SEFIZA-3560 file (N, C-alpha, C; in Angstrom, 3 decimals):
REM SEFIZA-3560
<numar><xx>-12.824</xx><yy>-49.475</yy><zz>30.114</zz><atom>N</atom></numar>
<numar><xx>-13.061</xx><yy>-49.576</yy><zz>28.689</zz><atom>CA</atom></numar>
<numar><xx>-14.207</xx><yy>-50.541</yy><zz>28.438</zz><atom>C</atom></numar>
<numar><xx>-15.022</xx><yy>-50.211</yy><zz>27.464</zz><atom>N</atom></numar>
<numar><xx>-16.166</xx><yy>-51.041</yy><zz>27.104</zz><atom>CA</atom></numar>
<numar><xx>-15.704</xx><yy>-52.394</yy><zz>26.587</zz><atom>C</atom></numar>
<numar><xx>-16.396</xx><yy>-53.439</yy><zz>27.005</zz><atom>N</atom></numar>
<numar><xx>-16.132</xx><yy>-54.795</yy><zz>26.525</zz><atom>CA</atom></numar>
<numar><xx>-17.400</xx><yy>-55.311</yy><zz>25.863</zz><atom>C</atom></numar>
<numar><xx>-17.353</xx><yy>-55.650</yy><zz>24.565</zz><atom>N</atom></numar>
<numar><xx>-18.561</xx><yy>-56.104</yy><zz>23.874</zz><atom>CA</atom></numar>
<numar><xx>-19.025</xx><yy>-57.460</yy><zz>24.374</zz><atom>C</atom></numar>
<numar><xx>-20.332</xx><yy>-57.656</yy><zz>24.321</zz><atom>N</atom></numar>
<numar><xx>-20.891</xx><yy>-58.966</yy><zz>24.646</zz><atom>CA</atom></numar>
<numar><xx>-20.685</xx><yy>-59.875</yy><zz>23.440</zz><atom>C</atom></numar>
<numar><xx>-20.281</xx><yy>-61.083</yy><zz>23.688</zz><atom>N</atom></numar>
<numar><xx>-20.154</xx><yy>-62.058</yy><zz>22.609</zz><atom>CA</atom></numar>
<numar><xx>-21.428</xx><yy>-62.884</yy><zz>22.635</zz><atom>C</atom></numar>
<numar><xx>-22.250</xx><yy>-62.719</yy><zz>21.615</zz><atom>N</atom></numar>
<numar><xx>-23.542</xx><yy>-63.384</yy><zz>21.614</zz><atom>CA</atom></numar>
<numar><xx>-23.487</xx><yy>-64.765</yy><zz>20.979</zz><atom>C</atom></numar>
<numar><xx>-22.525</xx><yy>-64.977</yy><zz>20.125</zz><atom>N</atom></numar>
<numar><xx>-22.419</xx><yy>-66.268</yy><zz>19.466</zz><atom>CA</atom></numar>
<numar><xx>-20.940</xx><yy>-66.603</yy><zz>19.342</zz><atom>C</atom></numar>
<numar><xx>-20.568</xx><yy>-67.769</yy><zz>19.805</zz><atom>N</atom></numar>
<numar><xx>-19.161</xx><yy>-68.165</yy><zz>19.721</zz><atom>CA</atom></numar>
<numar><xx>-18.789</xx><yy>-68.369</yy><zz>18.265</zz><atom>C</atom></numar>
<numar><xx>-17.682</xx><yy>-67.848</yy><zz>17.885</zz><atom>N</atom></numar>
<numar><xx>-17.175</xx><yy>-68.018</yy><zz>16.531</zz><atom>CA</atom></numar>
<numar><xx>-16.368</xx><yy>-69.306</yy><zz>16.477</zz><atom>C</atom></numar>
<numar><xx>-16.597</xx><yy>-70.100</yy><zz>15.470</zz><atom>N</atom></numar>
<numar><xx>-15.929</xx><yy>-71.389</yy><zz>15.366</zz><atom>CA</atom></numar>
<numar><xx>-14.469</xx><yy>-71.252</yy><zz>14.930</zz><atom>C</atom></numar>
<numar><xx>-14.179</xx><yy>-70.242</yy><zz>14.148</zz><atom>N</atom></numar>
<numar><xx>-12.825</xx><yy>-70.068</yy><zz>13.642</zz><atom>CA</atom></numar>
<numar><xx>-11.871</xx><yy>-69.675</yy><zz>14.765</zz><atom>C</atom></numar>
<numar><xx>-10.681</xx><yy>-70.258</yy><zz>14.756</zz><atom>N</atom></numar>
<numar><xx>-9.685</xx><yy>-69.903</yy><zz>15.767</zz><atom>CA</atom></numar>
<numar><xx>-9.096</xx><yy>-68.514</yy><zz>15.502</zz><atom>C</atom></numar>
<numar><xx>-9.366</xx><yy>-67.958</yy><zz>14.323</zz><atom>N</atom></numar>
<numar><xx>-8.841</xx><yy>-66.643</yy><zz>13.980</zz><atom>CA</atom></numar>
<numar><xx>-9.692</xx><yy>-65.514</yy><zz>14.568</zz><atom>C</atom></numar>
<numar><xx>-10.960</xx><yy>-65.772</yy><zz>14.822</zz><atom>N</atom></numar>
<numar><xx>-11.853</xx><yy>-64.717</yy><zz>15.297</zz><atom>CA</atom></numar>
<numar><xx>-11.664</xx><yy>-64.485</yy><zz>16.786</zz><atom>C</atom></numar>
<numar><xx>-11.603</xx><yy>-63.227</yy><zz>17.155</zz><atom>N</atom></numar>
<numar><xx>-11.562</xx><yy>-62.869</yy><zz>18.563</zz><atom>CA</atom></numar>
<numar><xx>-12.989</xx><yy>-62.823</yy><zz>19.087</zz><atom>C</atom></numar>
<numar><xx>-13.879</xx><yy>-62.135</yy><zz>18.379</zz><atom>N</atom></numar>
<numar><xx>-15.267</xx><yy>-62.101</yy><zz>18.801</zz><atom>CA</atom></numar>
<numar><xx>-16.186</xx><yy>-61.703</yy><zz>17.670</zz><atom>C</atom></numar>
<numar><xx>-17.447</xx><yy>-61.993</yy><zz>17.892</zz><atom>N</atom></numar>
<numar><xx>-18.512</xx><yy>-61.682</yy><zz>16.940</zz><atom>CA</atom></numar>
<numar><xx>-19.564</xx><yy>-60.898</yy><zz>17.711</zz><atom>C</atom></numar>
<numar><xx>-19.964</xx><yy>-59.752</yy><zz>17.174</zz><atom>N</atom></numar>
<numar><xx>-20.944</xx><yy>-58.887</yy><zz>17.833</zz><atom>CA</atom></numar>
<numar><xx>-22.166</xx><yy>-58.785</yy><zz>16.923</zz><atom>C</atom></numar>
<numar><xx>-23.319</xx><yy>-59.125</yy><zz>17.447</zz><atom>N</atom></numar>
<numar><xx>-24.561</xx><yy>-59.001</yy><zz>16.705</zz><atom>CA</atom></numar>
<numar><xx>-25.384</xx><yy>-57.875</yy><zz>17.330</zz><atom>C</atom></numar>
<numar><xx>-25.643</xx><yy>-56.838</yy><zz>16.534</zz><atom>N</atom></numar>
<numar><xx>-26.445</xx><yy>-55.722</yy><zz>17.022</zz><atom>CA</atom></numar>
<numar><xx>-27.919</xx><yy>-55.984</yy><zz>16.752</zz><atom>C</atom></numar>
<numar><xx>-28.772</xx><yy>-55.325</yy><zz>17.519</zz><atom>N</atom></numar>
<numar><xx>-30.212</xx><yy>-55.532</yy><zz>17.417</zz><atom>CA</atom></numar>
<numar><xx>-30.879</xx><yy>-54.664</yy><zz>16.354</zz><atom>C</atom></numar>
<numar><xx>-30.104</xx><yy>-54.073</yy><zz>15.461</zz><atom>N</atom></numar>
<numar><xx>-30.674</xx><yy>-53.245</yy><zz>14.400</zz><atom>CA</atom></numar>
<numar><xx>-30.087</xx><yy>-53.636</yy><zz>13.050</zz><atom>C</atom></numar>
<numar><xx>-30.952</xx><yy>-53.710</yy><zz>12.050</zz><atom>N</atom></numar>
<numar><xx>-30.555</xx><yy>-53.908</yy><zz>10.650</zz><atom>CA</atom></numar>
<numar><xx>-29.672</xx><yy>-55.129</yy><zz>10.420</zz><atom>C</atom></numar>
<numar><xx>-29.770</xx><yy>-56.140</yy><zz>11.259</zz><atom>N</atom></numar>
<numar><xx>-28.998</xx><yy>-57.365</yy><zz>11.065</zz><atom>CA</atom></numar>
<numar><xx>-27.500</xx><yy>-57.155</yy><zz>11.055</zz><atom>C</atom></numar>
<numar><xx>-27.022</xx><yy>-56.156</yy><zz>11.769</zz><atom>N</atom></numar>
<numar><xx>-25.594</xx><yy>-55.817</yy><zz>11.759</zz><atom>CA</atom></numar>
<numar><xx>-24.814</xx><yy>-56.831</yy><zz>12.583</zz><atom>C</atom></numar>
<numar><xx>-23.789</xx><yy>-57.415</yy><zz>11.945</zz><atom>N</atom></numar>
<numar><xx>-22.909</xx><yy>-58.388</yy><zz>12.599</zz><atom>CA</atom></numar>
<numar><xx>-21.470</xx><yy>-57.978</yy><zz>12.320</zz><atom>C</atom></numar>
<numar><xx>-20.683</xx><yy>-57.842</yy><zz>13.378</zz><atom>N</atom></numar>
<numar><xx>-19.264</xx><yy>-57.496</yy><zz>13.249</zz><atom>CA</atom></numar>
<numar><xx>-18.427</xx><yy>-58.671</yy><zz>13.719</zz><atom>C</atom></numar>
<numar><xx>-17.325</xx><yy>-58.919</yy><zz>13.042</zz><atom>N</atom></numar>
<numar><xx>-16.372</xx><yy>-59.937</yy><zz>13.455</zz><atom>CA</atom></numar>
<numar><xx>-15.011</xx><yy>-59.268</yy><zz>13.570</zz><atom>C</atom></numar>
<numar><xx>-14.431</xx><yy>-59.329</yy><zz>14.747</zz><atom>N</atom></numar>
<numar><xx>-13.106</xx><yy>-58.762</yy><zz>14.997</zz><atom>CA</atom></numar>
<numar><xx>-12.132</xx><yy>-59.920</yy><zz>15.122</zz><atom>C</atom></numar>
<numar><xx>-11.025</xx><yy>-59.856</yy><zz>14.374</zz><atom>N</atom></numar>
<numar><xx>-10.087</xx><yy>-60.967</yy><zz>14.311</zz><atom>CA</atom></numar>
<numar><xx>-8.711</xx><yy>-60.583</yy><zz>14.833</zz><atom>C</atom></numar>
<numar><xx>-7.907</xx><yy>-61.605</yy><zz>15.061</zz><atom>N</atom></numar>
<numar><xx>-6.522</xx><yy>-61.382</yy><zz>15.479</zz><atom>CA</atom></numar>
<numar><xx>-5.809</xx><yy>-60.565</yy><zz>14.414</zz><atom>C</atom></numar>
<numar><xx>-4.872</xx><yy>-59.771</yy><zz>14.837</zz><atom>N</atom></numar>
<numar><xx>-4.106</xx><yy>-58.955</yy><zz>13.899</zz><atom>CA</atom></numar>
<numar><xx>-4.819</xx><yy>-57.685</yy><zz>13.489</zz><atom>C</atom></numar>
<numar><xx>-5.964</xx><yy>-57.390</yy><zz>14.120</zz><atom>N</atom></numar>
<numar><xx>-6.655</xx><yy>-56.140</yy><zz>13.831</zz><atom>CA</atom></numar>
<numar><xx>-7.604</xx><yy>-56.185</yy><zz>12.652</zz><atom>C</atom></numar>
<numar><xx>-7.769</xx><yy>-57.325</yy><zz>12.026</zz><atom>N</atom></numar>
<numar><xx>-8.708</xx><yy>-57.412</yy><zz>10.910</zz><atom>CA</atom></numar>
<numar><xx>-10.132</xx><yy>-57.451</yy><zz>11.453</zz><atom>C</atom></numar>
<numar><xx>-11.053</xx><yy>-56.857</yy><zz>10.707</zz><atom>N</atom></numar>
<numar><xx>-12.444</xx><yy>-56.814</yy><zz>11.131</zz><atom>CA</atom></numar>
<numar><xx>-13.338</xx><yy>-56.790</yy><zz>9.897</zz><atom>C</atom></numar>
<numar><xx>-14.586</xx><yy>-57.244</yy><zz>10.086</zz><atom>N</atom></numar>
<numar><xx>-15.548</xx><yy>-57.205</yy><zz>8.988</zz><atom>CA</atom></numar>
<numar><xx>-16.929</xx><yy>-56.911</yy><zz>9.544</zz><atom>C</atom></numar>
<numar><xx>-17.807</xx><yy>-56.445</yy><zz>8.655</zz><atom>N</atom></numar>
<numar><xx>-19.179</xx><yy>-56.135</yy><zz>9.033</zz><atom>CA</atom></numar>
<numar><xx>-20.108</xx><yy>-56.600</yy><zz>7.933</zz><atom>C</atom></numar>
<numar><xx>-21.252</xx><yy>-57.137</yy><zz>8.328</zz><atom>N</atom></numar>
<numar><xx>-22.325</xx><yy>-57.444</yy><zz>7.389</zz><atom>CA</atom></numar>
<numar><xx>-23.591</xx><yy>-56.827</yy><zz>7.952</zz><atom>C</atom></numar>
<numar><xx>-24.542</xx><yy>-56.521</yy><zz>7.073</zz><atom>N</atom></numar>
<numar><xx>-25.781</xx><yy>-55.909</yy><zz>7.546</zz><atom>CA</atom></numar>
<numar><xx>-26.868</xx><yy>-56.055</yy><zz>6.497</zz><atom>C</atom></numar>
<numar><xx>-28.049</xx><yy>-55.618</yy><zz>6.898</zz><atom>N</atom></numar>
<numar><xx>-29.199</xx><yy>-55.556</yy><zz>5.995</zz><atom>CA</atom></numar>
<numar><xx>-29.529</xx><yy>-54.094</yy><zz>5.692</zz><atom>C</atom></numar>
<numar><xx>-28.505</xx><yy>-53.242</yy><zz>5.711</zz><atom>N</atom></numar>
<numar><xx>-28.720</xx><yy>-51.816</yy><zz>5.477</zz><atom>CA</atom></numar>
<numar><xx>-29.036</xx><yy>-51.503</yy><zz>4.013</zz><atom>C</atom></numar>
<numar><xx>-28.515</xx><yy>-52.281</yy><zz>3.102</zz><atom>N</atom></numar>
<numar><xx>-28.730</xx><yy>-52.013</yy><zz>1.683</zz><atom>CA</atom></numar>
<numar><xx>-30.097</xx><yy>-52.517</yy><zz>1.248</zz><atom>C</atom></numar>
<numar><xx>-30.697</xx><yy>-51.802</yy><zz>0.308</zz><atom>N</atom></numar>
<numar><xx>-32.011</xx><yy>-52.143</yy><zz>-0.216</zz><atom>CA</atom></numar>
<numar><xx>-31.887</xx><yy>-52.415</yy><zz>-1.715</zz><atom>C</atom></numar>
<numar><xx>-32.791</xx><yy>-53.236</yy><zz>-2.218</zz><atom>N</atom></numar>
<numar><xx>-32.800</xx><yy>-53.443</yy><zz>-3.669</zz><atom>CA</atom></numar>
<numar><xx>-33.253</xx><yy>-52.141</yy><zz>-4.333</zz><atom>C</atom></numar>
<numar><xx>-32.741</xx><yy>-51.860</yy><zz>-5.479</zz><atom>N</atom></numar>
<numar><xx>-33.081</xx><yy>-50.658</yy><zz>-6.249</zz><atom>CA</atom></numar>
<numar><xx>-32.708</xx><yy>-49.369</yy><zz>-5.523</zz><atom>C</atom></numar>
<numar><xx>-31.631</xx><yy>-49.399</yy><zz>-4.729</zz><atom>N</atom></numar>
<numar><xx>-31.202</xx><yy>-48.189</yy><zz>-4.038</zz><atom>CA</atom></numar>
<numar><xx>-30.405</xx><yy>-47.301</yy><zz>-4.988</zz><atom>C</atom></numar>
<numar><xx>-30.436</xx><yy>-46.013</yy><zz>-4.724</zz><atom>N</atom></numar>
<numar><xx>-29.665</xx><yy>-45.074</yy><zz>-5.536</zz><atom>CA</atom></numar>
<numar><xx>-28.190</xx><yy>-45.209</yy><zz>-5.190</zz><atom>C</atom></numar>
<numar><xx>-27.310</xx><yy>-44.789</yy><zz>-6.090</zz><atom>N</atom></numar>
<numar><xx>-25.880</xx><yy>-44.819</yy><zz>-5.767</zz><atom>CA</atom></numar>
<numar><xx>-25.552</xx><yy>-43.981</yy><zz>-4.529</zz><atom>C</atom></numar>
<numar><xx>-26.264</xx><yy>-42.875</yy><zz>-4.347</zz><atom>N</atom></numar>
<numar><xx>-26.030</xx><yy>-42.024</yy><zz>-3.178</zz><atom>CA</atom></numar>
<numar><xx>-26.415</xx><yy>-42.749</yy><zz>-1.885</zz><atom>C</atom></numar>
<numar><xx>-27.542</xx><yy>-43.434</yy><zz>-1.896</zz><atom>N</atom></numar>
<numar><xx>-27.982</xx><yy>-44.172</yy><zz>-0.712</zz><atom>CA</atom></numar>
<numar><xx>-27.019</xx><yy>-45.324</yy><zz>-0.433</zz><atom>C</atom></numar>
<numar><xx>-26.599</xx><yy>-46.018</yy><zz>-1.472</zz><atom>N</atom></numar>
<numar><xx>-25.640</xx><yy>-47.125</yy><zz>-1.303</zz><atom>CA</atom></numar>
<numar><xx>-24.347</xx><yy>-46.614</yy><zz>-0.683</zz><atom>C</atom></numar>
<numar><xx>-23.865</xx><yy>-45.469</yy><zz>-1.149</zz><atom>N</atom></numar>
<numar><xx>-22.645</xx><yy>-44.883</yy><zz>-0.592</zz><atom>CA</atom></numar>
<numar><xx>-22.816</xx><yy>-44.484</yy><zz>0.858</zz><atom>C</atom></numar>
<numar><xx>-23.977</xx><yy>-43.947</yy><zz>1.192</zz><atom>N</atom></numar>
<numar><xx>-24.240</xx><yy>-43.554</yy><zz>2.581</zz><atom>CA</atom></numar>
<numar><xx>-24.277</xx><yy>-44.778</yy><zz>3.497</zz><atom>C</atom></numar>
<numar><xx>-24.865</xx><yy>-45.873</yy><zz>3.034</zz><atom>N</atom></numar>
<numar><xx>-24.927</xx><yy>-47.090</yy><zz>3.854</zz><atom>CA</atom></numar>
<numar><xx>-23.535</xx><yy>-47.713</yy><zz>4.003</zz><atom>C</atom></numar>
<numar><xx>-22.732</xx><yy>-47.659</yy><zz>2.941</zz><atom>N</atom></numar>
<numar><xx>-21.347</xx><yy>-48.131</yy><zz>3.039</zz><atom>CA</atom></numar>
<numar><xx>-20.576</xx><yy>-47.304</yy><zz>4.067</zz><atom>C</atom></numar>
<numar><xx>-20.782</xx><yy>-45.993</yy><zz>4.030</zz><atom>N</atom></numar>
<numar><xx>-20.095</xx><yy>-45.106</yy><zz>4.978</zz><atom>CA</atom></numar>
<numar><xx>-20.548</xx><yy>-45.389</yy><zz>6.406</zz><atom>C</atom></numar>
<numar><xx>-21.836</xx><yy>-45.628</yy><zz>6.600</zz><atom>N</atom></numar>
<numar><xx>-22.351</xx><yy>-45.924</yy><zz>7.941</zz><atom>CA</atom></numar>
<numar><xx>-21.761</xx><yy>-47.237</yy><zz>8.462</zz><atom>C</atom></numar>
<numar><xx>-21.690</xx><yy>-48.253</yy><zz>7.606</zz><atom>N</atom></numar>
<numar><xx>-21.066</xx><yy>-49.513</yy><zz>8.008</zz><atom>CA</atom></numar>
<numar><xx>-19.608</xx><yy>-49.300</yy><zz>8.403</zz><atom>C</atom></numar>
<numar><xx>-18.897</xx><yy>-48.502</yy><zz>7.616</zz><atom>N</atom></numar>
<numar><xx>-17.488</xx><yy>-48.226</yy><zz>7.922</zz><atom>CA</atom></numar>
<numar><xx>-17.336</xx><yy>-47.495</yy><zz>9.252</zz><atom>C</atom></numar>
<numar><xx>-18.225</xx><yy>-46.561</yy><zz>9.515</zz><atom>N</atom></numar>
<numar><xx>-18.183</xx><yy>-45.813</yy><zz>10.770</zz><atom>CA</atom></numar>
<numar><xx>-18.435</xx><yy>-46.738</yy><zz>11.968</zz><atom>C</atom></numar>
<numar><xx>-19.441</xx><yy>-47.593</yy><zz>11.854</zz><atom>N</atom></numar>
<numar><xx>-19.752</xx><yy>-48.542</yy><zz>12.930</zz><atom>CA</atom></numar>
<numar><xx>-18.563</xx><yy>-49.464</yy><zz>13.173</zz><atom>C</atom></numar>
<numar><xx>-17.984</xx><yy>-49.979</yy><zz>12.104</zz><atom>N</atom></numar>
<numar><xx>-16.834</xx><yy>-50.887</yy><zz>12.224</zz><atom>CA</atom></numar>
<numar><xx>-15.646</xx><yy>-50.169</yy><zz>12.859</zz><atom>C</atom></numar>
<numar><xx>-15.396</xx><yy>-48.942</yy><zz>12.427</zz><atom>N</atom></numar>
<numar><xx>-14.306</xx><yy>-48.156</yy><zz>13.010</zz><atom>CA</atom></numar>
<numar><xx>-14.516</xx><yy>-47.891</yy><zz>14.489</zz><atom>C</atom></numar>
<numar><xx>-15.735</xx><yy>-47.569</yy><zz>14.859</zz><atom>N</atom></numar>
<numar><xx>-16.039</xx><yy>-47.340</yy><zz>16.272</zz><atom>CA</atom></numar>
<numar><xx>-15.809</xx><yy>-48.600</yy><zz>17.094</zz><atom>C</atom></numar>
<numar><xx>-16.261</xx><yy>-49.748</yy><zz>16.585</zz><atom>N</atom></numar>
<numar><xx>-16.059</xx><yy>-51.014</yy><zz>17.313</zz><atom>CA</atom></numar>
<numar><xx>-14.573</xx><yy>-51.299</yy><zz>17.501</zz><atom>C</atom></numar>
<numar><xx>-13.795</xx><yy>-51.088</yy><zz>16.460</zz><atom>N</atom></numar>
<numar><xx>-12.350</xx><yy>-51.340</yy><zz>16.542</zz><atom>CA</atom></numar>
<numar><xx>-11.667</xx><yy>-50.387</yy><zz>17.519</zz><atom>C</atom></numar>
<numar><xx>-12.222</xx><yy>-49.179</yy><zz>17.652</zz><atom>N</atom></numar>
<numar><xx>-11.642</xx><yy>-48.184</yy><zz>18.555</zz><atom>CA</atom></numar>
<numar><xx>-12.103</xx><yy>-48.355</yy><zz>19.998</zz><atom>C</atom></numar>
<numar><xx>-13.040</xx><yy>-49.273</yy><zz>20.227</zz><atom>N</atom></numar>
<numar><xx>-13.493</xx><yy>-49.523</yy><zz>21.587</zz><atom>CA</atom></numar>
<numar><xx>-14.745</xx><yy>-48.779</yy><zz>22.012</zz><atom>C</atom></numar>
<numar><xx>-15.431</xx><yy>-48.135</yy><zz>21.069</zz><atom>N</atom></numar>
<numar><xx>-16.677</xx><yy>-47.448</yy><zz>21.390</zz><atom>CA</atom></numar>
<numar><xx>-17.751</xx><yy>-48.496</yy><zz>21.688</zz><atom>C</atom></numar>
<numar><xx>-18.605</xx><yy>-48.227</yy><zz>22.669</zz><atom>N</atom></numar>
<numar><xx>-19.685</xx><yy>-49.147</yy><zz>23.015</zz><atom>CA</atom></numar>
<numar><xx>-20.786</xx><yy>-49.052</yy><zz>21.968</zz><atom>C</atom></numar>
<numar><xx>-20.685</xx><yy>-49.880</yy><zz>20.946</zz><atom>N</atom></numar>
<numar><xx>-21.661</xx><yy>-49.845</yy><zz>19.860</zz><atom>CA</atom></numar>
<numar><xx>-22.948</xx><yy>-50.586</yy><zz>20.211</zz><atom>C</atom></numar>
<numar><xx>-22.997</xx><yy>-51.202</yy><zz>21.380</zz><atom>N</atom></numar>
<numar><xx>-24.209</xx><yy>-51.899</yy><zz>21.811</zz><atom>CA</atom></numar>
<numar><xx>-25.080</xx><yy>-51.039</yy><zz>22.717</zz><atom>C</atom></numar>
<numar><xx>-24.634</xx><yy>-49.844</yy><zz>23.043</zz><atom>N</atom></numar>
<numar><xx>-25.402</xx><yy>-48.944</yy><zz>23.905</zz><atom>CA</atom></numar>
<numar><xx>-26.704</xx><yy>-48.545</yy><zz>23.212</zz><atom>C</atom></numar>
<numar><xx>-27.755</xx><yy>-48.388</yy><zz>23.990</zz><atom>N</atom></numar>
<numar><xx>-29.059</xx><yy>-48.029</yy><zz>23.438</zz><atom>CA</atom></numar>
<numar><xx>-28.993</xx><yy>-46.726</yy><zz>22.643</zz><atom>C</atom></numar>
<numar><xx>-28.273</xx><yy>-45.744</yy><zz>23.151</zz><atom>N</atom></numar>
<numar><xx>-28.161</xx><yy>-44.463</yy><zz>22.456</zz><atom>CA</atom></numar>
<numar><xx>-27.433</xx><yy>-44.613</yy><zz>21.120</zz><atom>C</atom></numar>
<numar><xx>-26.429</xx><yy>-45.477</yy><zz>21.074</zz><atom>N</atom></numar>
<numar><xx>-25.695</xx><yy>-45.697</yy><zz>19.824</zz><atom>CA</atom></numar>
<numar><xx>-26.609</xx><yy>-46.360</yy><zz>18.798</zz><atom>C</atom></numar>
<numar><xx>-27.361</xx><yy>-47.374</yy><zz>19.210</zz><atom>N</atom></numar>
<numar><xx>-28.279</xx><yy>-48.059</yy><zz>18.303</zz><atom>CA</atom></numar>
<numar><xx>-29.358</xx><yy>-47.108</yy><zz>17.794</zz><atom>C</atom></numar>
<numar><xx>-29.822</xx><yy>-46.236</yy><zz>18.669</zz><atom>N</atom></numar>
<numar><xx>-30.795</xx><yy>-45.219</yy><zz>18.278</zz><atom>CA</atom></numar>
<numar><xx>-30.192</xx><yy>-44.274</yy><zz>17.235</zz><atom>C</atom></numar>
<numar><xx>-28.916</xx><yy>-43.954</yy><zz>17.412</zz><atom>N</atom></numar>
<numar><xx>-28.227</xx><yy>-43.108</yy><zz>16.444</zz><atom>CA</atom></numar>
<numar><xx>-28.126</xx><yy>-43.757</yy><zz>15.079</zz><atom>C</atom></numar>
<numar><xx>-27.880</xx><yy>-45.065</yy><zz>15.047</zz><atom>N</atom></numar>
<numar><xx>-27.844</xx><yy>-45.792</yy><zz>13.765</zz><atom>CA</atom></numar>
<numar><xx>-29.207</xx><yy>-45.695</yy><zz>13.087</zz><atom>C</atom></numar>
<numar><xx>-30.258</xx><yy>-45.959</yy><zz>13.850</zz><atom>N</atom></numar>
<numar><xx>-31.610</xx><yy>-45.906</yy><zz>13.284</zz><atom>CA</atom></numar>
<numar><xx>-31.941</xx><yy>-44.511</yy><zz>12.761</zz><atom>C</atom></numar>
<numar><xx>-31.548</xx><yy>-43.479</yy><zz>13.484</zz><atom>N</atom></numar>
<numar><xx>-31.797</xx><yy>-42.099</yy><zz>13.052</zz><atom>CA</atom></numar>
<numar><xx>-31.030</xx><yy>-41.767</yy><zz>11.784</zz><atom>C</atom></numar>
<numar><xx>-29.782</xx><yy>-42.222</yy><zz>11.706</zz><atom>N</atom></numar>
<numar><xx>-28.967</xx><yy>-41.952</yy><zz>10.518</zz><atom>CA</atom></numar>
<numar><xx>-29.554</xx><yy>-42.636</yy><zz>9.283</zz><atom>C</atom></numar>
<numar><xx>-29.998</xx><yy>-43.877</yy><zz>9.429</zz><atom>N</atom></numar>
<numar><xx>-30.587</xx><yy>-44.597</yy><zz>8.296</zz><atom>CA</atom></numar>
<numar><xx>-31.879</xx><yy>-43.909</yy><zz>7.860</zz><atom>C</atom></numar>
<numar><xx>-32.700</xx><yy>-43.509</yy><zz>8.818</zz><atom>N</atom></numar>
<numar><xx>-33.951</xx><yy>-42.820</yy><zz>8.487</zz><atom>CA</atom></numar>
<numar><xx>-33.677</xx><yy>-41.499</yy><zz>7.761</zz><atom>C</atom></numar>
<numar><xx>-32.674</xx><yy>-40.758</yy><zz>8.231</zz><atom>N</atom></numar>
<numar><xx>-32.329</xx><yy>-39.487</yy><zz>7.575</zz><atom>CA</atom></numar>
<numar><xx>-31.864</xx><yy>-39.713</yy><zz>6.140</zz><atom>C</atom></numar>
<numar><xx>-31.064</xx><yy>-40.749</yy><zz>5.936</zz><atom>N</atom></numar>
<numar><xx>-30.604</xx><yy>-41.066</yy><zz>4.571</zz><atom>CA</atom></numar>
<numar><xx>-31.774</xx><yy>-41.459</yy><zz>3.686</zz><atom>C</atom></numar>
<numar><xx>-32.687</xx><yy>-42.270</yy><zz>4.216</zz><atom>N</atom></numar>
<numar><xx>-33.844</xx><yy>-42.699</yy><zz>3.440</zz><atom>CA</atom></numar>
<numar><xx>-34.731</xx><yy>-41.507</yy><zz>3.050</zz><atom>C</atom></numar>
<numar><xx>-34.815</xx><yy>-40.531</yy><zz>3.938</zz><atom>N</atom></numar>
<numar><xx>-35.667</xx><yy>-39.363</yy><zz>3.679</zz><atom>CA</atom></numar>
<numar><xx>-35.006</xx><yy>-38.331</yy><zz>2.778</zz><atom>C</atom></numar>
<numar><xx>-33.685</xx><yy>-38.331</yy><zz>2.696</zz><atom>N</atom></numar>
<numar><xx>-32.988</xx><yy>-37.243</yy><zz>2.002</zz><atom>CA</atom></numar>
<numar><xx>-32.186</xx><yy>-37.659</yy><zz>0.779</zz><atom>C</atom></numar>
<numar><xx>-32.040</xx><yy>-38.945</yy><zz>0.530</zz><atom>N</atom></numar>
<numar><xx>-31.244</xx><yy>-39.368</yy><zz>-0.640</zz><atom>CA</atom></numar>
<numar><xx>-32.100</xx><yy>-40.050</yy><zz>-1.672</zz><atom>C</atom></numar>
//
């Protein structure tokens, strides 16, 4: 099973790990009890509601994959994120 790299130690005793991806400033924090959060720079100022919804959905998908054990740090996965964002920007 894939094990994420921990790039920065989390100070909180509640956090299990923090994953920083090399695209769009995406940072995931996985905590004890199955709680998780994601932050990113995917949203743009003056974005349409459709684009905002697509970026929210992409964040949710990435977070779900991380929680399920998918290797979200793989080069192909990161390329997929970039392709999805580009497609949304071109079509929404």
